[in-house]
C-alpha positions in Angstrom: -7.0 13.9 -1.1 -9.5 11.0 -1.0 -12.7 11.3 1.0 -12.7 10.3 4.7 -15.3 7.9 6.1 -16.0 6.3 9.4 -16.2 2.5 9.6 -18.6 0.4 11.7 -16.2 0.7 14.6 -16.1 4.5 14.5 -12.5 4.7 13.0 -11.8 7.4 10.5 -10.7 5.8 7.2 -9.7 7.3 3.8 -11.6 5.7 1.0 -9.5 5.3 -2.2 -11.7 4.5 -5.2 -9.8 2.3 -7.6 -9.2 3.7 -11.1 -10.4 0.2 -12.4 -12.1 -2.4 -10.2 -10.2 -5.6 -9.7 -11.3 -9.2 -9.1 -9.2 -11.8 -7.4 -10.3 -15.3 -6.5 -13.9 -14.3 -7.1 -13.9 -11.2 -4.8 -14.4 -7.8 -6.4 -12.7 -4.7 -5.1 -13.7 -1.2 -6.4 -12.5 0.9 -3.4 -10.2 0.4 -0.4 -10.6 1.9 3.1 -7.1 3.0 4.2 -6.3 3.7 7.8 -2.9 4.3 9.5 -1.0 1.1 9.4 -1.3 -1.3 12.4 1.8 -2.5 14.3 1.3 -5.9 12.6 1.4 -4.2 9.1 4.5 -2.3 10.0 6.1 -5.5 11.2 5.2 -7.2 7.8 6.8 -4.2 6.0 10.0 -4.4 8.2 10.2 -8.2 7.8 10.1 -7.8 4.0 12.8 -5.1 4.2 15.0 -7.3 6.5 14.6 -10.1 3.9 16.1 -7.6 1.4 12.8 -7.3 -0.6 12.2 -4.1 -2.4 10.0 -1.2 -1.4 7.1 -2.3 -3.5 7.1 -5.9 -2.1 7.3 -4.5 1.4 4.4 -2.1 0.8 2.3 -5.0 -0.8 2.9 -7.1 2.3 1.9 -4.3 4.6 -1.3 -3.5 2.6 -2.2 -7.2 2.4 -1.9 -7.4 6.2 -4.1 -4.4 6.9 -6.6 -4.7 4.1 -7.3 -8.4 4.7 -6.5 -8.9 1.0 -4.3 -11.5 -0.5 -0.9 -10.1 -1.6 -1.7 -11.3 -5.2 -4.9 -9.1 -5.1 -2.8 -6.1 -4.0 -0.5 -6.8 -7.0 -3.5 -6.3 -9.3 -3.8 -2.6 -8.3 -2.8 0.0 -10.8 0.3 2.0 -10.1 -1.8 5.2 -10.0 -3.9 3.6 -7.2 -0.7 2.6 -5.3 0.5 6.2 -5.6 -2.8 7.5 -4.0 -2.6 4.9 -1.3 1.0 6.0 -0.6 -0.1 9.6 -0.2 -2.7 8.5 2.4 -0.1 6.4 4.3 2.3 9.3 4.6 5.8 8.9 5.8 6.0 5.1 5.7 5.3 5.1 2.0 7.0 8.4 1.2 9.7 6.8 -0.8 7.2 5.3 -3.2 5.2 8.5 -3.5 8.3 10.6 -4.1 9.6 8.4 -6.8 6.3 8.0 -8.4 4.5 4.9 -9.4 6.8 2.4 -11.1 9.9 4.5 -10.9 13.1 2.6 -10.0 14.8 3.2 -6.7 17.7 5.7 -6.7 21.1 3.9 -6.9 23.3 4.0 -3.9 27.0 4.8 -3.9 29.5 2.0 -3.0 30.7 2.2 0.5 34.2 0.7 -0.1 
């Protein structure tokens, strides 16, 4: 598990150091402080799912909301980093972590 830190507001965060730093729109990212998702981030996740977007897109939208990162910057993360982030997020991202980074969703059986 990644190391836990306390931010300026006293919240306990898990620092995930990226396997490779990324740069997007002139801003560099080499580590991310992950906390439990906010209600707004969960709403962004659920809205993506209601819009029939995939698990990865929903997770990208949730992370973009809480990390104050553009979604396109989140898309630059390596799949191994997403898997570690999913471990930190726990049950909400369990589907991604269980399948592994980049693995397709399990097919569903027809209902009729």
